[in-house]
N, C-alpha and C positions, 0 to 999 in steps of 0.2 A: 440734377434737373431731369425730370421724366422725359424719355425719348418721345419723339413725335411719331404718330402713326398715320398711315393713309386711310382713306375712307373704308376700304375693304378690310384692313386690319382692325379698325375700330369696331366694325360690325361683328367680326369674328370674336374679338375680345369681349364685347358686350354679351354675345350669346354664351360664351364660356362662363362669364361671371354669373349669368342667370342660371346656367346648369349647375355649376359648382355651388353657388349660393343656395339653390334649392335643396341640394343634397345635405349641405351642412346645416341649414336652418331646420330641416326636417329631423335630423338625427341629434344634433347638439343643442339646437335652439338658438335664438337670436343673441342672448347675452353671452353665451359661451363661444360663439363664432367671432373670430377676430378678422380684421382687414388683412392682417399678415397671413392668416390661414388661406384666405380667398386668393390673394395675389400670388402666393407660392403655388397654389394648385393650378392657377391659370398661366403662370410663367411670366408675370410682369412685375416691375418694381412696385413697392408699396405706394409710393407717391403717385404712380400712374393711375391708381384706382380713382383718384379724385377728378380725373379727366372724364369719368363716366358717371359717377355718383358722388353726391356731397357727403354721404355717410352710408354705413352698412344698413342703417334703418331704411333709407330710401331704396336701396337694392332689395331688401326684404319685402318692402311694401309693393314694389313693382311686381315681384314674383307672386305675392299674395293676391294682387288684383288680377293677374293672369289666371290664377287658379279659380278665383271667384267668377271670372268671365266664362271660363269653361263650364262651370257648374250651372250658371244661368243659361248658357246655350243648351245644355242637356235638358234643363227643365222646360225651356221654351219648345224644344223639339217634341216633347211629350204631349204638348197641347195641340190638338187638331181643331181647326176652325169649324169643323162640322160636328164635333162632339157636343152633346148636350151638357149644360152646366148643372151639376147636381151637388148635393151635399158630399157625396162620395168622391166626386172628381175634385172638388175644392180641397177636401181632406187629403186625398192622395197626393195632390200637387204640393201641398205644404210639407207633408211628411217626407215625400221624395227629396225635396230640397234640403231638409234637415238631415236626412240620411246621407246624401251626397257630401254634405259638409262634414259630417262626423266621420266619414270614411276617408277623407282627404288627409294625408299625413301632415302636410304643412299647416293646414287650418286646425287640425287637432292639436298640433304642437303649440301653435300661437295662441289659440283661444282656450283650450282646455287645460293647458299648463300655465296659464296666467301671464303670458308674455305680450298679449295684445295691448293691454293697458300701458305697458312700458313702451311699446312701439308708438302708440298714439301720442304719448307725451314728447317723443323725439321728432315728430314730423311737423312740417309747416302746415298751417291751417288750409292753405289753398289746395294741397294734395288731398286732404280729407274731404273738402267740399267737392272736388272733382269726382271722387268715389261716390258721393251721395248723388250727384247728377247722373253718373253712369248707371247707378241702380234704378233711378227714376226712369231713364230712357229705356233701359232694357226690359223692365217689368211693366211698363205702361200698356203694351199690347194685351197682356193678361187682364189687367184691370179693366180695360176697355171692352174686352170680350165678355167678361162677367157682367159689366154694366149693360151691354147690348142684349144680354139674356135676362135683364131685369134685376140683377144682383146689385144692391146698394146703388141704384141708378141715380139717386139724389145726392150722393156723396162725391166730393172732388176725387178724381182718379188718383191724384197724388196722395190722398189720404189712405187709399187702399194699398198703395205701394209702401207707404210708411208703416202700415199694419204688418206687412210681410217682414219688414226690417225689425219691427218690435219683437215679433215671434222669434226671429233668428237670434237677436241679441239676448233674449230671455233664455233661449235654449243653450247658450254658451256658458251659463252659470250652473253647470252640472254639479259641482261640488257644493255650492250653496243650496241648491234644491234638495240634494241628497242623492248620492249615486244609486242607492238601493231602490229608490222610487222615481228616479229621473224619467225613464222611458214611459212608464205608465202615466206620470204627471203630464208630460208633454203631449202624449197621444190624447189624453182626456181634454186638455186645453184646446188642442187643434180641433178635436171633434165638436166641442161645445161652440167654438168660434164658427166653424162651418155651418153647424145647425142654426146658430143665431143669425148668420147672414141670410140663410134661406128663409127662416121664420120672419125676419124683418121685411124681406121682399114680398112674402106672401101677405103680410098684413097691409102692405102698401097697395098691393094689387091682388085681390082675391082670386083672380083667374090664373095666377102664376103657379107653375108646377102641375 
């Protein structure tokens, strides 16, 4: 029977699981990381793991969400409320987000090595729905800033956030797109999207820009 831990011990163990899990998931991947590996590294019995997480997939998902939240924060910090919204600023915002994701070791391992689909299949739907809501809440200020500047002002802001997600999801299919042409393809797609957003806004209001 797993031993009981006080609140302080539980918090320390949870933090260790997050740290050890992140290192293992980044280097070995989700499938090759075992609960036994994690608990040995943390110094707890294997059965004690389930006091904190229902599965290694839920641990991995929490770490992944933490990384995504950090990236969103970096993206939002790059947006100044006083900066003009231009094709270039929209393009740079999107490309910076994609760059931050591609440079993150865990996200690169999970998405580009094809383990994200496996992870999704193992998770309860309520966790996935929470991630969608978090994305909506975090990116809504950007959508509203653009709309206040006349960009897609007639579209629901939730739709603009969904557009971000669509670009991100598409960018994760590097192998399917073709690694030799991936970067140029994504840059062209983002450039056309930013230009289209500006052009649509100009057609709606000839004074824009």
